[in-house]
N, C-alpha and C positions, 0 to 999 in steps of 0.2 A: 195322516198327519203331514202337514206341509214341511218341505225341507227348509233348512236354515236359509234365510234371505229370500224366501219365496212366499211369505205369508201375505194375506190380504192387508194392505196398508190401512184400511179403515179400522182394523181391530188392533193395530199396534199402538200402544200407549207410549207417547213420546214425552220426554222431559222438556216442558216449555220454559223452564227457568222462571225468571221474574215475570214474564208475560202471562204465565199461567196462574199467578197468585192473585186472588181477589179480583177476578174478572168482572169488569163493569162496576168496580167499587161497590159491590153488593154488601160486603161486610163493613163494619165500622172502622173508619180510619180517621185520624185527626192530625193536625199540624199546628204548632204554635207559631203564629205570625205576629206576635206582639211587637217585635222590633220594627217590622215593616209598617204596622198599623200606626205606631207612634210617629215614625218619620213621615208617613204619608199625610196624616192629619195636620201636622205642622206645615208641610209643604202646601196643602190646599188652603189653609188659613192665610198663608203669606202670599199666595200666587195672585190673588185678585183683590182689588179694593172692595170694601163693604158696600159702598154706594156714595152718592153725592146729594147734597141738599142746597137748594137755592136760598141764599140769605141776602136780602136787599138786592143790589145789582150784581152781586158776585155769587160764587158757589163755593161750597165746602166739601172736601173729599174726606171720607172716613176710611181708615185702614187699620189693620192690626199693627201694633208697634212692638218691636222686639220679638223675641222667640217665645212662642206659646209653650205652655207646660202641659204634657200629656202623661198620665200615669194609669196603671191598670193592666189588663191583659186582653188578648184577643186570640181566638182559636177557630180554625176552619175544620169542619168535620164532614165526612161523607157517610151516608147510611142508605142502603138500597138504591145507590146511584144518584142520590139527591144531595146537593151541596148546601151546607148551612154555615152560618157564622154565629159564634157565641162571643159576646164582648161585654166588658165591664170597664169602661174607661172614664176618666175624669179629665176634663180639658179646662184650662184657664188661660186667658190672654188679656193683654192691655190693648186698648184702642185709642186712636187719636184722630182729631178732626183738624185738617189743615186747609188754609185758604188756597184756592187755585192761583190767585194773583201773586201773592208774595210768599207763599209756602209757610207762613207763620202758623204755629199751633194755636187754634182757637178753642179747642176743647179736648178732654181726654177722660179716660175711665177704664173700666175692665168688664169682662164678662166671663162666666163660667157655666159649665154644664156637666151633667153626669150622663154618659152615653151607655145605656143598657137596652134601649129599644130604638125604633126609627123616629120617634118623636120626643126628643129630650126637652126638658124644661131648661130655659136659658135665663140666667140671672144677670142683669145689666146694672152697673153702677156708673156714676158720673161725678167728676170734680165740679161741684156746684159753683165754685168761684169762677169757672170759665164758661159754664153752660149758659147760653143766652136764653133766659126764661124757661129753661127745661126743654128747649128745642132739640138739643143733641141727644139727651137720654130718651126722649120720645121717638126720635128717628131710629135710634138703636133698638128700642123695644119693638118697633114695627119692622123696619127694613132690615135691621141687623139680625133679627130672629129668622127672617126669611132667608137671608144670606147663609146663616149657619145651617139651616135645614138643607139648602142646596149642597153645601160642602159635605154634610153628613151623608146625604143620599149618594153623592158621587163616590165617596169613600166606600160605602157598602157595595155599590155596583162594581167598583174596581176589584174589590176583594172576591166577589162571587164570579166575576167574568173569567177568572182563571179556569173554572170548570173542572179542576182536578185537585183534590186535597193533597195529592202527593207532590204537587208543584207549589213551591212557595211563591205567592204573588210578588211581583217586583214592582217597586214604586214607579209609576208611570211619570213622564215629564209633567211638570206643573203648567200644562198648557191651558190657555184660555180659549174661548170660542173664537173661531177664525184663525187659530194657530195650529201648527202641524200636529197630527195625531200619529200614534204608532201604527205603522203599516202592517196589515195582516194579509199575507198571501197564502191562500189555501192550496190552490192548484194552478200553477202558471199554465197559460195556454200557448200552444204553438201556432204561429201565424204562417200560413202557407200561401204562396203567391198563386195567382190565377193560372191554370193550365199546366202547372208543374207540381211535383211532389217535394220540391226543395224546401226543407225546414229552415225557417229563419229563427232569430233569437227569440226566446220566450218573453212574452209581454203580459203583464197583469192587466186584465180588463174588468171593469165593473160588471156585475151580473145584469143590471138594468138601470135605467134613468128614472129620476123622480122629479116632480114639479112642486114648487112651493108657492102658496098664495097667502098674502098678508094684507090687512087693511088697518091703517092707523089714522087717528085724528089728532091734529095739532092746532093749538090756539095761536096761529100765526099765518100770515099771508103766504101764498104759494111762492112768491118771489124770494122770500127769505129762506124757505126750505130749499129751493132750487140752488140758491147761492151757497148755502152751507154744505150741501151734498156734492158740489162740484168744484169747490175752491180748496186750495191747500190749507189755508187758515181755518176754514170751517171743519175740514176733516181731521186736522190735527187736534183741534179743541175737543172734538167728540171722542176720538180714540186715545188721546194723550200718548201718541206714538208717532214716529216718522210717517209722513204721507206725501204723495205727489199727485198732481192733477194738472192736465193740460187740455181743458175743454175747447180751446179755440182752434187747435190744429185738426186737420182731417184725421180721423182715427186717433185722436189724442189719447195718450195713455194715462193711467192712474194706478196708484198702489197705496195700500194701507198696511200698518203694522210692519214697516220696513220691508215690504214686498211679500209678506205672507198671503195677502190678498192682492191680486193685480189683474189688469186687463186693459181694455181700450173702449172708448166711447164709439157707438155706431150711429146714434141719432140724439140730438139735443134740440128741443124746441122750448126755449125759455118763455114763461116759467111753468110749462105744462108737462113736458115729456122728457124722460131721461132713459136712454137705452144703452146697454153695455154688453160686451163680451167679458165675462167675469169668471175667475177661477181661484182656488186656493193652491198654494205652492206644492202641496203634497198629493194633489189629485193624480190619478192614473187614468188614461195615458197622459203624458206630460204636455201634449199639445191640445188637450180638450178644454174648451171653454163653455160654461153655461151661458144662457141668454137671460139677461135681466131687463124687465120692462117696468118702469116706475111712472105712474101717472099722478099728477097733482090736481085735485079737483076742488075749486073754491066752493064754500058752502054759504048759505044765506046768513048763518050765524057769525060770519067773519072768520070761521075756522077753515082749515084745509084738510081734505081727506086724501091720504096717500094710499094708492093701490099698487102693490108690488106683485108681479108674477115672475118667477124665476124657473126656467125650463132647463132640462137636461143636466140636472144635478146628479152625480153618482149616488146611488141609493144609500150606500153606507155612510154618506156624509150629509144626508138630508137634515137630521136633527141638529147636528152641529151648526149647519148653515142657518136654520131657523132661529136657534138660540142666539147666534151671532148677530143677526139682523135685529131681533127684538131687544135683547139686553145690552149689546155692545154698541149699537147704532141708534135705534129709535128711543130707547129709554134714556140713554146718555144725552141725546139731542135735547130732550125735554128738560133734563136737569141742568145741563151746562148753559142753555140759552133761556132758561126759566119759562119754558113753554108748557102750557097745560095740555089737556086732551086725554085720549085714552086709546087702548087697543080695541079694535072693533071685532077682530076674530083672530084665529091662529094661536 
């Protein structure tokens, strides 16, 4: 028999405390996240406009008006290490359509849905006295439903991203594409200078770079697209946010969304080529810029094909960058300037 204090440590049963309970979340655990769910759904519906519709020579923007109403409950549960969400929520909100030019209300109505699966039915109503021949309710029934679906999918993703039913998901900032995302630093890296073992301050570096390729077609000449994408007036109309652009100076700078996207021009050949060093404000490291190459190719139909290649994007920001270009730049460009066309890929 071993003397006290001399036993084989492999056979000694230690009290692991809280860490030793329900290891790997194998047993059923659940957490009520109803309060978070209600607040987050409201924030998502208020964060972004529903969309825009070209009417005559102007454009109409659709948004949620007032505070949405959310009732019901939502629970996260873990079983055998797998996270699930159970939800039964009812959402209702008012919407309005305002003119970009004078901000006057041109239409209004409401929508509601019952959220108990990933594809809820959305019921849209419209004030017929303001609806121009049913255009607005038709827009809401098509584009509005797609917008609701994106909000719901983002809500469900955020709830499950927590990865642990013992942690109550916190409402993430109501950021849009191209706006800062919450930074996640798993394991800071130590940077060591060449030839020494001197440890410098920890710096978070992306695991790898990614490349984005998009093709879009616009019913407009290349000269118009080039002007819109390089002038302050054009960029501000697309983004509905502060923008700067100085394409005339050597390495002239630009910024979108009040500086959340910024960089400088490296090559401009009007109206064919636009090249930039481009970054989001929250990218790491702070001095890293991606390389944007935009080529405008006239087509026989009178349309223009836009080819975009963006290199050296931090891999964790690739999807946000792709959505930002497609939904916040190219789709908005079509709506605001009443340009037809389509997305060819991506």
